[in-house]
C-alpha positions as CSV (number, residue, x, y, z in Angstrom):
1,X,-53.3,-50.5,43.5
2,X,-53.4,-54.0,43.8
3,X,-51.7,-55.7,47.2
4,X,-48.8,-57.2,45.5
5,X,-47.9,-53.9,43.5
6,X,-48.1,-51.9,46.8
7,X,-46.0,-54.6,48.5
8,X,-43.3,-54.0,45.8
9,X,-43.2,-50.3,46.0
10,X,-42.9,-50.4,49.6
11,X,-40.1,-53.0,49.6
12,X,-38.6,-50.6,47.0
13,X,-38.4,-47.9,49.2
14,X,-37.4,-49.7,52.2
15,X,-34.2,-50.6,49.8
16,X,-33.3,-47.0,49.1
17,X,-33.7,-46.5,52.7
18,X,-30.6,-49.2,53.0
19,X,-26.8,-48.4,53.4
20,X,-25.5,-47.8,50.0
21,X,-23.5,-51.2,49.8
22,X,-26.5,-53.4,50.3
23,X,-28.5,-51.0,48.3
24,X,-26.7,-51.3,45.2
25,X,-26.2,-55.0,44.9
26,X,-30.0,-55.9,43.8
27,X,-29.7,-53.0,41.3
28,X,-26.6,-54.7,39.4
29,X,-27.7,-55.3,35.9
30,X,-26.9,-59.0,34.8
31,X,-26.3,-60.5,31.3
32,X,-26.9,-64.0,30.6
33,X,-24.6,-65.2,27.9
34,X,-23.7,-68.8,26.4
35,X,-20.3,-69.7,25.4
36,X,-18.7,-71.4,22.7
37,X,-15.6,-74.2,23.3
38,X,-12.7,-72.9,21.7
39,X,-11.3,-75.8,19.8
40,X,-8.2,-76.4,17.2
41,X,-8.6,-76.0,13.8
42,X,-9.9,-79.4,13.1
43,X,-12.8,-78.9,15.6
44,X,-11.2,-81.0,18.5
45,X,-10.1,-80.2,21.9
46,X,-6.5,-79.4,23.0
47,X,-6.1,-81.8,25.7
48,X,-3.9,-81.4,28.8
49,X,-0.7,-83.0,30.0
50,X,0.6,-83.5,33.5
51,X,1.3,-79.8,34.0
52,X,-0.4,-78.2,30.8
53,X,-3.9,-76.9,30.7
54,X,-4.7,-77.4,27.1
55,X,-4.6,-74.1,25.2
56,X,-4.9,-71.7,28.5
57,X,-5.3,-68.7,26.4
58,X,-4.4,-65.0,28.2
59,X,-5.7,-61.8,27.2
60,X,-7.8,-61.2,24.0
61,X,-8.0,-58.6,21.2
62,X,-9.5,-58.0,17.8
63,X,-7.6,-57.6,14.6
64,X,-8.8,-57.6,11.2
65,X,-11.9,-59.8,11.7
66,X,-9.7,-62.2,14.1
67,X,-9.5,-62.6,17.7
68,X,-6.0,-63.0,18.9
69,X,-4.6,-64.5,22.5
70,X,-1.5,-65.4,23.7
71,X,-0.6,-68.4,25.9
72,X,0.0,-68.8,29.0
73,X,2.7,-70.3,31.4
74,X,0.4,-73.3,31.6
75,X,-0.5,-73.9,27.8
76,X,0.4,-76.2,25.7
77,X,1.7,-73.4,23.7
78,X,3.3,-70.8,26.3
79,X,4.5,-67.8,24.5
80,X,2.3,-68.3,21.3
81,X,-0.3,-66.4,19.7
82,X,-3.6,-67.7,18.7
83,X,-5.6,-66.7,16.3
84,X,-9.2,-67.5,16.8
85,X,-12.4,-67.3,14.3
86,X,-15.1,-65.3,16.5
87,X,-17.9,-67.2,14.3
88,X,-16.7,-70.6,15.2
89,X,-14.5,-70.3,18.0
90,X,-11.8,-72.6,16.5
91,X,-8.3,-71.9,15.7
92,X,-6.9,-70.1,12.9
93,X,-4.3,-72.3,11.8
94,X,-1.1,-73.3,14.1
95,X,-0.6,-70.9,17.3
96,X,2.2,-68.9,16.0
97,X,5.7,-68.9,18.3
98,X,7.0,-65.7,19.5
99,X,10.5,-65.7,18.0
100,X,13.7,-63.7,19.4
101,X,16.2,-61.9,18.1
102,X,19.0,-64.1,16.5
103,X,22.3,-64.4,19.1
104,X,23.9,-62.5,19.9
105,X,21.2,-60.0,21.0
106,X,23.5,-58.5,23.4
107,X,20.5,-57.8,25.9
108,X,20.2,-59.2,29.3
109,X,16.2,-59.0,28.8
110,X,16.6,-61.5,25.9
111,X,18.8,-63.9,27.6
112,X,16.8,-64.0,30.7
113,X,13.5,-64.9,28.4
114,X,15.5,-67.4,27.0
115,X,15.9,-69.1,29.9
116,X,12.3,-69.2,30.8
117,X,10.5,-72.1,28.9
118,X,7.1,-71.2,30.0
119,X,6.9,-67.4,29.8
120,X,3.8,-65.8,31.8
121,X,1.8,-64.0,29.5
122,X,-1.5,-62.7,31.1
123,X,-2.7,-59.6,28.7
124,X,-2.1,-58.6,25.1
125,X,-3.5,-55.5,23.0
126,X,-3.0,-54.0,19.9
127,X,-1.2,-50.7,18.8
128,X,-3.7,-48.1,18.1
129,X,-1.3,-46.6,15.2
130,X,0.0,-49.9,13.8
131,X,-2.0,-53.2,13.5
132,X,0.8,-55.2,13.3
133,X,2.0,-54.5,16.3
134,X,1.1,-56.1,19.8
135,X,2.0,-55.2,23.3
136,X,1.9,-57.7,25.8
137,X,2.6,-58.2,29.8
138,X,3.9,-60.9,31.9
139,X,3.1,-61.7,35.8
140,X,4.8,-64.5,37.0
141,X,9.0,-65.1,37.0
142,X,9.9,-61.7,35.4
143,X,7.0,-58.5,35.0
144,X,7.7,-57.6,31.4
145,X,5.8,-55.5,28.5
146,X,6.8,-57.3,25.6
147,X,6.7,-55.6,22.1
148,X,5.5,-58.0,19.6
149,X,5.5,-57.5,15.8
150,X,3.9,-59.5,13.1
151,X,5.6,-60.4,9.8
152,X,4.1,-62.0,6.5
153,X,4.3,-65.4,6.3
154,X,6.1,-67.6,3.6
155,X,4.7,-70.5,1.7
156,X,1.5,-71.0,3.9
157,X,1.1,-67.6,4.3
158,X,0.8,-68.0,7.8
159,X,2.1,-64.9,9.8
160,X,4.9,-65.0,11.7
161,X,5.8,-62.8,15.0
162,X,8.8,-61.8,16.7
163,X,9.4,-60.0,19.9
164,X,11.5,-56.9,19.5
165,X,11.9,-55.5,22.8
166,X,11.6,-56.5,26.6
167,X,10.7,-53.8,29.0
168,X,11.0,-55.0,32.7
169,X,8.8,-53.5,35.4
170,X,9.5,-52.6,38.5
171,X,6.8,-52.7,40.7
172,X,6.1,-49.2,42.6
173,X,6.8,-49.0,46.4
174,X,2.9,-48.2,46.8
175,X,1.9,-51.7,46.6
176,X,2.4,-55.3,46.2
177,X,1.1,-58.4,45.3
178,X,-1.5,-60.2,47.1
179,X,0.1,-62.5,49.8
180,X,3.3,-61.4,48.0
181,X,2.1,-64.2,45.3
182,X,3.7,-63.4,42.0
183,X,0.6,-64.8,40.4
184,X,-1.2,-61.6,41.5
185,X,0.7,-59.1,39.5
186,X,0.4,-57.4,36.3
187,X,-2.8,-58.9,34.4
188,X,-4.0,-56.3,32.0
189,X,-2.5,-53.7,29.7
190,X,-4.3,-51.0,26.9
191,X,-3.0,-48.5,25.1
192,X,-5.5,-45.7,24.3
193,X,-6.2,-44.0,20.6
194,X,-3.7,-41.3,21.1
195,X,-0.6,-43.4,22.1
196,X,-0.4,-41.3,24.9
197,X,0.4,-43.9,27.8
198,X,0.6,-47.7,28.6
199,X,-1.9,-48.4,30.7
200,X,-1.8,-51.6,33.3
201,X,-4.0,-53.5,35.5
202,X,-2.6,-55.0,38.8
203,X,-4.6,-58.1,39.5
204,X,-4.7,-57.7,43.4
205,X,-2.4,-55.8,46.2
206,X,-2.2,-57.5,49.9
207,X,-5.1,-55.1,51.0
208,X,-7.6,-57.4,48.5
209,X,-7.8,-54.7,45.9
210,X,-6.5,-54.1,42.2
211,X,-4.6,-51.3,41.4
212,X,-4.5,-49.4,37.7
213,X,-1.1,-47.6,36.7
214,X,0.3,-45.9,33.6
215,X,3.7,-45.9,32.4
216,X,4.9,-43.9,29.3
217,X,5.6,-45.6,26.2
218,X,8.9,-44.2,26.1
219,X,10.9,-47.3,27.3
220,X,14.5,-45.5,27.3
221,X,14.5,-45.5,31.4
222,X,14.7,-49.2,32.4
223,X,13.2,-50.6,34.5
224,X,9.9,-49.3,33.7
225,X,8.4,-48.1,37.2
226,X,4.5,-47.1,36.6
227,X,2.4,-44.7,38.6
228,X,-0.8,-45.8,40.4
229,X,-3.7,-43.7,39.7
230,X,-6.0,-44.3,42.3
231,X,-9.6,-45.4,42.1
232,X,-11.9,-46.1,45.1
233,X,-11.9,-50.0,44.5
234,X,-13.1,-50.2,48.1
235,X,-16.5,-48.6,47.3
236,X,-17.4,-51.4,44.9
237,X,-20.0,-53.9,46.9
238,X,-19.3,-57.7,46.6
239,X,-21.5,-59.3,44.4
240,X,-24.9,-60.5,46.2
241,X,-24.7,-64.2,44.9
242,X,-20.8,-64.5,45.3
243,X,-20.4,-63.0,48.7
244,X,-17.1,-64.6,49.2
245,X,-15.5,-63.7,45.9
246,X,-13.1,-60.9,46.4
247,X,-11.7,-58.1,43.7
248,X,-9.3,-58.5,41.4
249,X,-9.0,-57.0,37.4
250,X,-7.8,-59.6,34.8
251,X,-7.8,-57.9,31.9
252,X,-8.8,-54.1,30.5
253,X,-9.4,-52.4,27.2
254,X,-9.5,-48.9,26.4
255,X,-12.7,-47.1,24.9
256,X,-14.3,-44.0,25.2
257,X,-17.8,-43.3,26.5
258,X,-19.3,-39.7,25.9
259,X,-16.2,-39.2,24.5
260,X,-14.7,-39.3,27.7
261,X,-11.5,-42.0,28.0
262,X,-12.3,-45.1,29.6
263,X,-10.9,-48.6,30.7
264,X,-13.1,-51.8,30.7
265,X,-12.3,-54.2,33.1
266,X,-13.3,-57.8,33.5
267,X,-13.0,-59.1,37.5
268,X,-12.4,-62.7,37.3
269,X,-13.5,-64.0,40.4
270,X,-16.5,-61.9,40.5
271,X,-17.6,-62.4,37.0
272,X,-18.3,-58.8,36.5
273,X,-17.8,-56.1,34.0
274,X,-16.4,-52.5,35.4
275,X,-16.1,-49.3,33.5
276,X,-13.1,-47.0,34.9
277,X,-13.6,-43.2,34.1
278,X,-10.2,-42.0,33.6
279,X,-10.9,-38.4,33.7
280,X,-13.6,-38.4,36.9
281,X,-11.4,-41.4,38.6
282,X,-14.5,-43.1,39.4
283,X,-16.5,-46.2,37.9
284,X,-19.0,-46.1,35.0
285,X,-21.7,-49.4,34.5
286,X,-20.9,-52.3,36.7
287,X,-22.4,-55.6,35.1
288,X,-22.9,-58.9,36.6
289,X,-22.0,-62.0,34.3
290,X,-23.9,-65.2,34.1
291,X,-21.9,-67.2,32.0
292,X,-22.8,-70.9,31.0
293,X,-21.7,-73.4,28.6
294,X,-22.7,-74.1,25.3
295,X,-25.9,-76.1,26.6
296,X,-26.7,-73.2,28.7
297,X,-25.9,-74.8,32.1
298,X,-24.2,-72.8,34.9
299,X,-20.5,-73.4,35.5
300,X,-18.9,-73.3,39.0
301,X,-15.6,-71.6,37.9
302,X,-15.6,-69.5,34.4
303,X,-12.6,-67.8,35.3
304,X,-13.1,-65.0,32.6
305,X,-9.6,-63.4,31.6
306,X,-9.6,-61.8,28.3
307,X,-11.7,-59.0,26.7
308,X,-11.6,-57.6,22.9
309,X,-14.3,-55.5,21.2
310,X,-15.3,-54.4,17.9
311,X,-17.4,-51.1,18.1
312,X,-18.1,-51.0,14.7
313,X,-20.6,-54.0,14.9
314,X,-21.3,-53.4,18.9
315,X,-19.4,-56.9,19.8
316,X,-17.6,-57.5,22.6
317,X,-15.7,-60.7,23.5
318,X,-15.0,-62.4,26.8
319,X,-12.3,-65.6,26.7
320,X,-11.9,-67.8,30.2
321,X,-8.6,-69.1,31.5
322,X,-9.9,-72.7,32.6
323,X,-6.7,-73.5,35.0
324,X,-8.1,-74.4,38.3
325,X,-7.6,-76.3,41.6
326,X,-9.3,-79.6,41.8
327,X,-12.9,-79.8,40.3
328,X,-13.6,-76.2,39.8
329,X,-14.0,-76.0,36.1
330,X,-17.1,-78.1,36.1
331,X,-20.5,-77.9,35.0
332,X,-22.5,-76.6,38.3
333,X,-24.6,-80.0,38.7
334,X,-21.9,-82.1,38.1
335,X,-19.5,-83.3,41.1
336,X,-16.6,-83.6,38.7
337,X,-15.4,-82.3,35.5
338,X,-16.4,-84.3,32.5
339,X,-16.1,-84.0,28.4
340,X,-14.7,-80.5,27.4
341,X,-14.6,-79.2,31.0
342,X,-12.1,-82.1,31.7
343,X,-9.7,-81.3,29.0
344,X,-10.0,-77.5,30.4
345,X,-11.5,-76.6,26.9
346,X,-11.5,-72.5,27.0
347,X,-14.6,-70.8,26.4
348,X,-15.4,-67.8,24.0
349,X,-18.2,-65.6,25.1
350,X,-19.7,-62.8,22.7
351,X,-22.1,-60.3,23.6
352,X,-23.4,-56.4,22.8
353,X,-21.3,-53.8,23.7
354,X,-24.1,-51.5,24.1
355,X,-25.6,-53.7,26.6
356,X,-22.6,-53.2,28.9
357,X,-22.1,-49.5,28.4
358,X,-25.9,-48.6,28.5
359,X,-27.6,-45.5,26.8
360,X,-25.4,-43.4,27.7
361,X,-22.9,-43.3,24.7
362,X,-22.6,-40.3,22.9
363,X,-23.2,-40.5,18.8
364,X,-19.4,-40.0,18.8
365,X,-19.1,-43.2,20.6
366,X,-21.2,-45.4,18.4
367,X,-20.6,-47.2,15.5
368,X,-20.2,-45.4,12.5
369,X,-20.4,-42.3,14.4
370,X,-17.2,-41.0,14.1
371,X,-15.8,-42.3,17.4
372,X,-12.4,-43.6,18.3
373,X,-11.5,-46.6,19.9
374,X,-8.7,-49.2,20.6
375,X,-7.1,-51.6,22.9
């Protein structure tokens, strides 16, 4: 063998003998993908204001050929649904305001919602049994699971949306938000294909680790108290090229791998995807992301915060929330944000789902193979 080959072989043996945390770092596969700017229906960025951050989308789902997101608390459209064309990353029509029942509703939760001018929506998923029904979760101010129903539009044909229920969430006694910051609470929501439960992702607790919980779809007992489902998050090594990035979960979606129920999670600070096996209570593939701007340039702070999937076409989308502190949202080679970075314009990334899940998907899980999937 050539000397270079021998050296590489000895180095590989040395890496195998290292402690498990260090050995796992170089082996994490990385996926490089360029994003598309998410623009309004006319192809223009939505400009920020003194407090707002442009569109600031939260969460993502795929429905009838369209991507749907929801405006965060610093969005120009808080509490509005955003429809996005996956091909162009432009908005489809105008943002859709979430209407409330006409007063008097006789419900204290609706009254509390009316008093909040900018609700803090963080994630959204579709009801697998009803494509016109969504569930969303809020984080800051009051944590709710929010039921949303779409209604046929009039005149222009634009759909309308109405909040039909607000189920307040009580945070379990087993964990609390990181540094007691209410912006580190529930960030992900998913409903399995059998509607057996609602899965929630708690972004990061005081021990620097996220949590995964479940709660019944039977919202008769209020407030809802989710049950923590333990996962060994402490065993996940930090990303080698981002050693200071802590672990947090910022969205989840439900799918099946080898017919087993799983959650695919996006880890914002580490810019990773992580598969959670719900039966084994352990982890499947972990994939590092190299998320680039539309020119192929690296970004200082991407902040991926939404996931959507279309298994029939083997596509996975990621959307970011460009809200940041100081000049973080910029091209890495630039000292300050310019152009669409300065406008807090979001980015939409598209990649192959099979590139994330790897070759272990069973025939029943592959597009056209009879498997089920939902969010």
